[in-house]
NUPA-862502 format. One record per residue (C-alpha): residue in three letters; z, y, x. Coordinates in nm, 3 decimals, padded with zeros to 5 digits, always signed. Layout:
N
r = ALA | Z = Z | Y = Y | X = X
...
***
This chain:
288
r = MET | Z = -09.534 | Y = +26.298 | X = +29.801
r = THR | Z = -09.543 | Y = +26.676 | X = +29.763
r = GLN | Z = -09.649 | Y = +26.854 | X = +30.079
r = ALA | Z = -09.376 | Y = +27.072 | X = +30.226
r = HIS | Z = -09.454 | Y = +27.394 | X = +30.412
r = VAL | Z = -09.300 | Y = +27.364 | X = +30.760
r = ALA | Z = -09.256 | Y = +27.649 | X = +31.008
r = PRO | Z = -09.129 | Y = +27.536 | X = +31.355
r = PHE | Z = -08.939 | Y = +27.753 | X = +31.603
r = PHE | Z = -08.903 | Y = +27.618 | X = +31.957
r = ASP | Z = -08.609 | Y = +27.729 | X = +32.173
r = ALA | Z = -08.717 | Y = +27.682 | X = +32.535
r = ALA | Z = -08.364 | Y = +27.716 | X = +32.674
r = THR | Z = -08.242 | Y = +27.403 | X = +32.492
r = PHE | Z = -08.573 | Y = +27.229 | X = +32.413
r = THR | Z = -08.471 | Y = +27.244 | X = +32.045
r = VAL | Z = -08.706 | Y = +27.284 | X = +31.751
r = SER | Z = -08.557 | Y = +27.450 | X = +31.443
r = TYR | Z = -08.744 | Y = +27.459 | X = +31.114
r = VAL | Z = -08.788 | Y = +27.661 | X = +30.799
r = VAL | Z = -08.903 | Y = +27.425 | X = +30.522
r = HIS | Z = -09.017 | Y = +27.584 | X = +30.196
r = ASP | Z = -09.219 | Y = +27.530 | X = +29.880
r = GLY | Z = -09.448 | Y = +27.830 | X = +29.930
r = ALA | Z = -09.430 | Y = +28.206 | X = +29.986
r = GLY | Z = -09.190 | Y = +28.368 | X = +29.744
r = GLY | Z = -09.015 | Y = +28.036 | X = +29.687
r = ARG | Z = -08.712 | Y = +27.843 | X = +29.806
r = ALA | Z = -08.632 | Y = +27.727 | X = +30.158
r = ALA | Z = -08.407 | Y = +27.525 | X = +30.385
r = LEU | Z = -08.329 | Y = +27.592 | X = +30.751
r = ILE | Z = -08.286 | Y = +27.291 | X = +30.978
r = ASP | Z = -08.094 | Y = +27.272 | X = +31.308
r = PRO | Z = -08.080 | Y = +27.644 | X = +31.395
r = VAL | Z = -07.985 | Y = +27.753 | X = +31.749
r = LEU | Z = -07.729 | Y = +28.013 | X = +31.855
r = ASP | Z = -07.811 | Y = +28.147 | X = +32.201
r = TYR | Z = -07.538 | Y = +28.082 | X = +32.456
r = ASP | Z = -07.517 | Y = +28.192 | X = +32.819
r = ALA | Z = -07.303 | Y = +27.936 | X = +33.000
r = LYS | Z = -07.254 | Y = +28.170 | X = +33.297
r = SER | Z = -07.095 | Y = +28.452 | X = +33.097
r = GLY | Z = -06.983 | Y = +28.280 | X = +32.777
r = ARG | Z = -07.184 | Y = +28.530 | X = +32.573
r = THR | Z = -07.357 | Y = +28.439 | X = +32.249
r = ALA | Z = -07.665 | Y = +28.601 | X = +32.094
r = THR | Z = -07.885 | Y = +28.552 | X = +31.790
r = ARG | Z = -08.237 | Y = +28.599 | X = +31.927
r = SER | Z = -08.348 | Y = +28.247 | X = +31.839
r = ALA | Z = -08.194 | Y = +28.253 | X = +31.492
r = GLN | Z = -08.334 | Y = +28.598 | X = +31.420
r = ARG | Z = -08.684 | Y = +28.449 | X = +31.427
r = LEU | Z = -08.587 | Y = +28.233 | X = +31.129
r = VAL | Z = -08.444 | Y = +28.536 | X = +30.948
r = ASP | Z = -08.764 | Y = +28.733 | X = +31.008
r = PHE | Z = -08.981 | Y = +28.449 | X = +30.878
r = VAL | Z = -08.770 | Y = +28.406 | X = +30.564
r = ARG | Z = -08.783 | Y = +28.777 | X = +30.486
r = GLU | Z = -09.152 | Y = +28.815 | X = +30.566
r = ASN | Z = -09.232 | Y = +28.533 | X = +30.324
r = ASP | Z = -08.989 | Y = +28.649 | X = +30.054
r = LEU | Z = -08.802 | Y = +28.317 | X = +30.060
r = VAL | Z = -08.461 | Y = +28.233 | X = +29.914
r = VAL | Z = -08.254 | Y = +28.001 | X = +30.134
r = ASP | Z = -08.085 | Y = +27.719 | X = +29.944
r = TRP | Z = -07.973 | Y = +27.504 | X = +30.237
r = ILE | Z = -07.888 | Y = +27.521 | X = +30.607
r = LEU | Z = -07.915 | Y = +27.158 | X = +30.716
r = GLU | Z = -07.763 | Y = +27.007 | X = +31.029
r = THR | Z = -07.885 | Y = +26.663 | X = +31.131
r = HIS | Z = -07.562 | Y = +26.608 | X = +31.332
r = ALA | Z = -07.307 | Y = +26.786 | X = +31.551
r = HIS | Z = -07.542 | Y = +26.863 | X = +31.839
r = ALA | Z = -07.433 | Y = +26.829 | X = +32.201
r = ASP | Z = -07.712 | Y = +27.038 | X = +32.353
r = HIS | Z = -07.701 | Y = +27.367 | X = +32.163
r = LEU | Z = -07.463 | Y = +27.576 | X = +31.957
r = SER | Z = -07.542 | Y = +27.601 | X = +31.586
r = ALA | Z = -07.635 | Y = +27.934 | X = +31.431
r = ALA | Z = -07.560 | Y = +27.803 | X = +31.081
r = ALA | Z = -07.260 | Y = +28.028 | X = +31.012
r = TRP | Z = -07.442 | Y = +28.343 | X = +31.126
r = LEU | Z = -07.753 | Y = +28.254 | X = +30.925
r = LYS | Z = -07.544 | Y = +28.198 | X = +30.614
r = GLU | Z = -07.410 | Y = +28.554 | X = +30.655
r = GLN | Z = -07.765 | Y = +28.687 | X = +30.683
r = LEU | Z = -07.947 | Y = +28.478 | X = +30.424
r = GLY | Z = -07.701 | Y = +28.279 | X = +30.215
r = GLY | Z = -07.746 | Y = +27.910 | X = +30.147
r = ARG | Z = -07.510 | Y = +27.615 | X = +30.178
r = ILE | Z = -07.438 | Y = +27.457 | X = +30.516
r = ALA | Z = -07.467 | Y = +27.079 | X = +30.491
r = ILE | Z = -07.435 | Y = +26.775 | X = +30.715
r = GLY | Z = -07.380 | Y = +26.402 | X = +30.674
r = ALA | Z = -07.049 | Y = +26.287 | X = +30.525
r = ARG | Z = -06.949 | Y = +26.095 | X = +30.837
r = ILE | Z = -06.901 | Y = +26.416 | X = +31.035
r = ASP | Z = -06.531 | Y = +26.346 | X = +30.978
r = GLN | Z = -06.555 | Y = +26.061 | X = +31.229
r = VAL | Z = -06.692 | Y = +26.298 | X = +31.493
r = GLN | Z = -06.424 | Y = +26.557 | X = +31.417
r = ARG | Z = -06.147 | Y = +26.298 | X = +31.456
r = VAL | Z = -06.285 | Y = +26.192 | X = +31.795
r = PHE | Z = -06.318 | Y = +26.542 | X = +31.937
r = LYS | Z = -06.011 | Y = +26.715 | X = +31.794
r = PRO | Z = -05.784 | Y = +26.565 | X = +32.062
r = VAL | Z = -06.052 | Y = +26.591 | X = +32.334
r = PHE | Z = -06.059 | Y = +26.970 | X = +32.292
r = ASN | Z = -05.698 | Y = +27.006 | X = +32.177
r = LEU | Z = -05.816 | Y = +27.191 | X = +31.867
r = GLU | Z = -05.559 | Y = +27.382 | X = +31.661
r = PRO | Z = -05.317 | Y = +27.160 | X = +31.466
r = ASP | Z = -05.453 | Y = +27.271 | X = +31.129
r = PHE | Z = -05.816 | Y = +27.197 | X = +31.220
r = ALA | Z = -05.928 | Y = +26.974 | X = +30.932
r = THR | Z = -06.102 | Y = +26.646 | X = +31.012
r = ASP | Z = -06.243 | Y = +26.591 | X = +30.663
r = GLY | Z = -06.569 | Y = +26.787 | X = +30.699
r = SER | Z = -06.439 | Y = +27.069 | X = +30.480
r = GLN | Z = -06.579 | Y = +27.334 | X = +30.717
r = PHE | Z = -06.920 | Y = +27.251 | X = +30.567
r = ASP | Z = -07.029 | Y = +27.352 | X = +30.217
r = HIS | Z = -07.172 | Y = +27.010 | X = +30.137
r = LEU | Z = -07.148 | Y = +26.660 | X = +30.284
r = PHE | Z = -07.444 | Y = +26.435 | X = +30.211
r = ALA | Z = -07.405 | Y = +26.072 | X = +30.117
r = ASP | Z = -07.670 | Y = +25.823 | X = +30.225
r = ASP | Z = -07.983 | Y = +25.842 | X = +30.009
r = GLU | Z = -07.855 | Y = +26.149 | X = +29.822
r = GLU | Z = -08.126 | Y = +26.365 | X = +29.667
r = PHE | Z = -08.133 | Y = +26.746 | X = +29.665
r = ARG | Z = -08.375 | Y = +27.018 | X = +29.567
r = ILE | Z = -08.547 | Y = +27.303 | X = +29.751
r = GLY | Z = -08.731 | Y = +27.476 | X = +29.469
r = GLY | Z = -09.028 | Y = +27.254 | X = +29.387
r = LEU | Z = -08.949 | Y = +27.010 | X = +29.669
r = THR | Z = -08.733 | Y = +26.701 | X = +29.645
r = GLY | Z = -08.524 | Y = +26.619 | X = +29.949
r = ARG | Z = -08.346 | Y = +26.298 | X = +30.042
r = ALA | Z = -08.070 | Y = +26.262 | X = +30.299
r = LEU | Z = -08.095 | Y = +25.943 | X = +30.506
r = PHE | Z = -07.806 | Y = +25.804 | X = +30.707
r = VAL | Z = -07.939 | Y = +25.718 | X = +31.057
r = PRO | Z = -07.645 | Y = +25.657 | X = +31.294
r = GLY | Z = -07.677 | Y = +25.536 | X = +31.651
r = HIS | Z = -07.704 | Y = +25.854 | X = +31.856
r = THR | Z = -07.374 | Y = +25.955 | X = +31.694
r = PRO | Z = -07.193 | Y = +25.794 | X = +31.398
r = ALA | Z = -07.287 | Y = +26.082 | X = +31.167
r = ASP | Z = -07.660 | Y = +26.143 | X = +31.217
r = MET | Z = -07.877 | Y = +26.224 | X = +30.916
r = ALA | Z = -08.253 | Y = +26.254 | X = +30.871
r = TYR | Z = -08.397 | Y = +26.461 | X = +30.588
r = LEU | Z = -08.709 | Y = +26.358 | X = +30.398
r = ILE | Z = -08.837 | Y = +26.671 | X = +30.224
r = GLY | Z = -09.160 | Y = +26.620 | X = +30.033
r = ASP | Z = -09.390 | Y = +26.447 | X = +30.281
r = ALA | Z = -09.202 | Y = +26.577 | X = +30.587
r = LEU | Z = -08.932 | Y = +26.380 | X = +30.770
r = PHE | Z = -08.688 | Y = +26.565 | X = +30.996
r = VAL | Z = -08.545 | Y = +26.299 | X = +31.224
r = GLY | Z = -08.288 | Y = +26.492 | X = +31.426
r = ASP | Z = -08.189 | Y = +26.298 | X = +31.738
r = THR | Z = -08.321 | Y = +25.953 | X = +31.650
r = ILE | Z = -08.678 | Y = +25.945 | X = +31.778
r = PHE | Z = -08.860 | Y = +26.213 | X = +31.975
r = MET | Z = -09.232 | Y = +26.252 | X = +32.032
r = PRO | Z = -09.382 | Y = +25.907 | X = +32.102
r = ASP | Z = -09.432 | Y = +25.985 | X = +32.472
r = VAL | Z = -09.063 | Y = +26.081 | X = +32.506
r = GLY | Z = -08.906 | Y = +25.794 | X = +32.313
r = THR | Z = -08.564 | Y = +25.787 | X = +32.150
r = ALA | Z = -08.226 | Y = +25.958 | X = +32.170
r = ARG | Z = -07.943 | Y = +25.843 | X = +32.393
r = CYS | Z = -07.665 | Y = +25.629 | X = +32.246
r = ASP | Z = -07.379 | Y = +25.668 | X = +32.494
r = PHE | Z = -07.185 | Y = +25.946 | X = +32.320
r = PRO | Z = -06.857 | Y = +25.852 | X = +32.148
r = GLY | Z = -06.942 | Y = +25.634 | X = +31.849
r = GLY | Z = -07.303 | Y = +25.589 | X = +31.957
r = ASP | Z = -07.463 | Y = +25.245 | X = +31.965
r = ALA | Z = -07.813 | Y = +25.135 | X = +32.065
r = ALA | Z = -07.832 | Y = +24.843 | X = +31.821
r = THR | Z = -07.729 | Y = +25.077 | X = +31.538
r = LEU | Z = -07.998 | Y = +25.326 | X = +31.636
r = TYR | Z = -08.257 | Y = +25.048 | X = +31.639
r = ARG | Z = -08.172 | Y = +24.960 | X = +31.279
r = SER | Z = -08.176 | Y = +25.325 | X = +31.176
r = VAL | Z = -08.525 | Y = +25.370 | X = +31.316
r = GLN | Z = -08.641 | Y = +25.056 | X = +31.135
r = LYS | Z = -08.527 | Y = +25.227 | X = +30.815
r = LEU | Z = -08.745 | Y = +25.527 | X = +30.898
r = TYR | Z = -09.038 | Y = +25.301 | X = +30.987
r = GLN | Z = -09.035 | Y = +25.168 | X = +30.629
r = LEU | Z = -09.159 | Y = +25.507 | X = +30.506
r = PRO | Z = -09.533 | Y = +25.552 | X = +30.441
r = ASP | Z = -09.742 | Y = +25.570 | X = +30.758
r = ALA | Z = -09.875 | Y = +25.915 | X = +30.660
r = THR | Z = -09.525 | Y = +26.067 | X = +30.649
r = ARG | Z = -09.512 | Y = +26.364 | X = +30.883
r = VAL | Z = -09.237 | Y = +26.332 | X = +31.145
r = PHE | Z = -09.073 | Y = +26.646 | X = +31.287
r = VAL | Z = -08.850 | Y = +26.604 | X = +31.592
r = CYS | Z = -08.545 | Y = +26.807 | X = +31.689
r = HIS | Z = -08.631 | Y = +26.829 | X = +32.060
r = ASP | Z = -08.929 | Y = +26.803 | X = +32.287
r = TYR | Z = -08.845 | Y = +26.721 | X = +32.647
r = LEU | Z = -09.187 | Y = +26.758 | X = +32.801
r = PRO | Z = -09.291 | Y = +26.447 | X = +32.996
r = ALA | Z = -09.480 | Y = +26.494 | X = +33.322
r = SER | Z = -09.800 | Y = +26.382 | X = +33.151
r = ARG | Z = -09.800 | Y = +26.671 | X = +32.900
r = SER | Z = -09.791 | Y = +27.049 | X = +32.946
r = GLU | Z = -09.769 | Y = +27.172 | X = +32.586
r = VAL | Z = -09.469 | Y = +27.143 | X = +32.356
r = ARG | Z = -09.516 | Y = +26.917 | X = +32.052
r = TRP | Z = -09.292 | Y = +26.856 | X = +31.755
r = GLU | Z = -09.500 | Y = +26.677 | X = +31.491
r = SER | Z = -09.617 | Y = +26.316 | X = +31.476
r = SER | Z = -09.634 | Y = +26.057 | X = +31.198
r = ILE | Z = -09.466 | Y = +25.732 | X = +31.111
r = ALA | Z = -09.790 | Y = +25.552 | X = +31.200
r = GLU | Z = -09.808 | Y = +25.717 | X = +31.542
r = GLN | Z = -09.442 | Y = +25.645 | X = +31.615
r = LYS | Z = -09.474 | Y = +25.278 | X = +31.522
r = ALA | Z = -09.787 | Y = +25.241 | X = +31.733
r = THR | Z = -09.695 | Y = +25.432 | X = +32.049
r = ASN | Z = -09.327 | Y = +25.526 | X = +32.081
r = ILE | Z = -09.252 | Y = +25.432 | X = +32.441
r = HIS | Z = -08.899 | Y = +25.312 | X = +32.365
r = LEU | Z = -08.924 | Y = +25.174 | X = +32.014
r = ALA | Z = -09.261 | Y = +25.078 | X = +31.873
r = ALA | Z = -09.301 | Y = +24.855 | X = +31.569
r = SER | Z = -09.338 | Y = +24.555 | X = +31.801
r = THR | Z = -09.019 | Y = +24.625 | X = +31.999
r = THR | Z = -08.738 | Y = +24.379 | X = +31.936
r = GLU | Z = -08.376 | Y = +24.486 | X = +31.896
r = ALA | Z = -08.276 | Y = +24.306 | X = +32.216
r = GLU | Z = -08.555 | Y = +24.477 | X = +32.412
r = PHE | Z = -08.457 | Y = +24.817 | X = +32.282
r = VAL | Z = -08.085 | Y = +24.774 | X = +32.343
r = ALA | Z = -08.147 | Y = +24.663 | X = +32.702
r = LEU | Z = -08.382 | Y = +24.954 | X = +32.769
r = ARG | Z = -08.157 | Y = +25.213 | X = +32.602
r = GLN | Z = -07.838 | Y = +25.100 | X = +32.774
r = ALA | Z = -08.004 | Y = +25.092 | X = +33.115
r = ARG | Z = -08.150 | Y = +25.438 | X = +33.066
r = ASP | Z = -07.830 | Y = +25.588 | X = +32.927
r = ALA | Z = -07.640 | Y = +25.470 | X = +33.233
r = THR | Z = -07.851 | Y = +25.707 | X = +33.445
r = LEU | Z = -07.810 | Y = +26.019 | X = +33.229
r = GLU | Z = -07.575 | Y = +26.310 | X = +33.296
r = MET | Z = -07.387 | Y = +26.487 | X = +33.016
r = PRO | Z = -07.589 | Y = +26.762 | X = +32.843
r = VAL | Z = -07.535 | Y = +27.103 | X = +33.003
r = LEU | Z = -07.388 | Y = +27.257 | X = +32.686
r = ILE | Z = -07.195 | Y = +26.962 | X = +32.543
r = LEU | Z = -06.851 | Y = +27.121 | X = +32.595
r = PRO | Z = -06.916 | Y = +27.450 | X = +32.413
r = SER | Z = -07.158 | Y = +27.297 | X = +32.162
r = ILE | Z = -06.935 | Y = +27.032 | X = +32.010
r = GLN | Z = -06.645 | Y = +27.273 | X = +31.962
r = ILE | Z = -06.863 | Y = +27.510 | X = +31.760
r = ASN | Z = -07.073 | Y = +27.252 | X = +31.579
r = VAL | Z = -06.784 | Y = +27.054 | X = +31.430
r = ARG | Z = -06.685 | Y = +27.388 | X = +31.271
r = ALA | Z = -07.026 | Y = +27.428 | X = +31.098
r = GLY | Z = -07.125 | Y = +27.690 | X = +31.354
r = ALA | Z = -06.811 | Y = +27.903 | X = +31.315
r = MET | Z = -06.623 | Y = +28.038 | X = +31.615
r = PRO | Z = -06.271 | Y = +27.910 | X = +31.694
r = PRO | Z = -05.978 | Y = +28.115 | X = +31.566
r = ALA | Z = -05.874 | Y = +28.411 | X = +31.779
r = ALA | Z = -05.584 | Y = +28.374 | X = +32.021
r = SER | Z = -05.280 | Y = +28.604 | X = +32.016
r = ASN | Z = -05.472 | Y = +28.864 | X = +32.220
r = GLY | Z = -05.752 | Y = +28.878 | X = +31.963
r = LYS | Z = -06.006 | Y = +28.697 | X = +32.181
r = ARG | Z = -06.171 | Y = +28.362 | X = +32.108
r = TYR | Z = -06.174 | Y = +28.081 | X = +32.362
r = LEU | Z = -06.342 | Y = +27.746 | X = +32.417
r = GLN | Z = -06.157 | Y = +27.460 | X = +32.584
r = ILE | Z = -06.290 | Y = +27.290 | X = +32.896
r = PRO | Z = -06.122 | Y = +26.948 | X = +32.922
r = LEU | Z = -06.106 | Y = +26.815 | X = +33.278
r = ASP | Z = -06.192 | Y = +26.456 | X = +33.367
r = VAL | Z = -06.240 | Y = +26.348 | X = +33.005
r = LEU | Z = -06.615 | Y = +26.311 | X = +32.944
***
């Protein structure tokens, strides 16, 4: 497989790693899972995290072809719409985002004309669909379980797994969101484990365990199969489902789930302005 150039950008506030993937300086690029800064106390947004991606793209004379979302994140707001304004590119996500939109439209009482067909995005990937980033070949892989719509992206020799597996000493993503399912995630990870052992694996988050002080975002298929604490190659589906369900029962909702989902199902766009010209997010009571 062709080696992809990968530049990671860690956002400490949300433990999210965004990426610029490219085929070399002066070439073509994709941005993956970009973060829009959000202050929950004031409701203010900012673009400090996303600006780092802009600076890297411009410093390396790259042309952005894609802005790729692995799913509608519950832990950070997407900067995809702002980055498209700055750099161009097409915003893309998996085709089953429509399922997520249909679930959350009534939860947040979104406007009646909010479309639940994924049309807010420029492109919806089908499972196993190929795409190009200059000299790199990409492949979109359907990996549901965390949510019904999760995608991983295999670009050259680099696999961007979104919220499926994390670093081996952190484990796997939760499966208790609407439409999530631990058995489904198990099967999705088995699909990833069929890739060559040398495939580089880039995670979307690093929640530092007590045993480690430095942030990490890269492993390999071989390392994941050998040492992932939740789902190694030897782990059975029944073992994983029991572990995941027990663990999920102890977890609180992510801090930013309420603002994040409302923005992320819109491909990172803000909600329409109210009659007074201001934009608002809904806070449903006693729903989640």
